N, C-alpha and C positions, 0 to 999 in steps of 0.2 A: 724250382722255378721253371727249369727246362720242360718238365713234364706238363705243366699248364700251358706253355707256349706251343709245345707239341700237339696238345689236345686241341688248342684254338686254331692251329694250322690245319689239323684234320677236319675240324668243323667248317673252316673257310673253304677247304677243297671240296668237300661234299656239298655245301651250298652252291659253290660255283658250277660243279657238275649238274646239280639239279637245275640251275638257271639255264644252262646250256640246253638241257633237254627240253625245258619249257620254250626257249626260243626256236629250236628246231620245230616243235610242235605248232607253234604259231604261224611259222613259214609254211608248213605242210598244210595247215588248215586254210591259210590265205590262198595258196595255189589251188586247193581243192575247191574253194568257193569260186574262183575264177573259172575253172574248168566246168563246174556245175552249170554256170550260166552258158558257156560255150557248148556243152553238150545239148542243153535245151534248145539253144538257137539252131544247132545242126538238125536236131530232131524235127523242129518246126519246117525247115526247109526240105527235109527228105521225105516226109510222108506223115501218115496218120498213125502208124504203129509207134507206141512209146517206148522205143528201144533205149532211149537215154537213161531210163530208170536202172538198167542193169549196171553200166559202168559207175553211175552215181551211187548206187547202193553198195557195190563191191568196194569202191574206193572209200565211201563212207565208213564201212566196217574197219577198214585200215586206219582211218583217222581216229575213230574211236579207240582202237587198239593202242595208237601212238599216244593218245591222251591219257589212257590208264597208266602207261609207262611214264609219261612225263610228269604227271601229278601224283605218282605213286599210289594209285587207287585200284583196288580189286574187290569185287564183290565177295569172293571166297577167301582170298589169301592177303588181307590187308595188314596194315601195320600192327593192329591189336592182336590178330592171330599170330603174327610173327613174334611179338614180344611174349605173348602167352607160351608159344612153343619154345622159345629161348629159356625162359624160366623153368619150364617143365624138363628140358634136357639137362640144364645145370643142376636142378634138384635130384634128377636121376643119377647123374654122375657123382654128387656128393653122397648119396645114399650107398652107391656101390663102393666108394672109397672107404666108408666107415666099417664095412663088413670085412 
């Protein structure tokens, strides 16, 4: 019975950590959106060269990176890849033990 409770506790803590990451991302994205408007406003006051695109694009890449971490998404190393590799390593270990 303790094992089930321990497993449920672990699942709860993992879910809570994931929610905290999501909240941090939403805060980051909200601040980014506010500053995008601010940068564009400053750019219109300062002249014709669209300099605001540089901080907007740079920070935008950071927001995208934060989103991939918060939502556990990766083009190359996603959950399916991770699970496949875990199974592969476990299979290799079992084969090496048998010999």
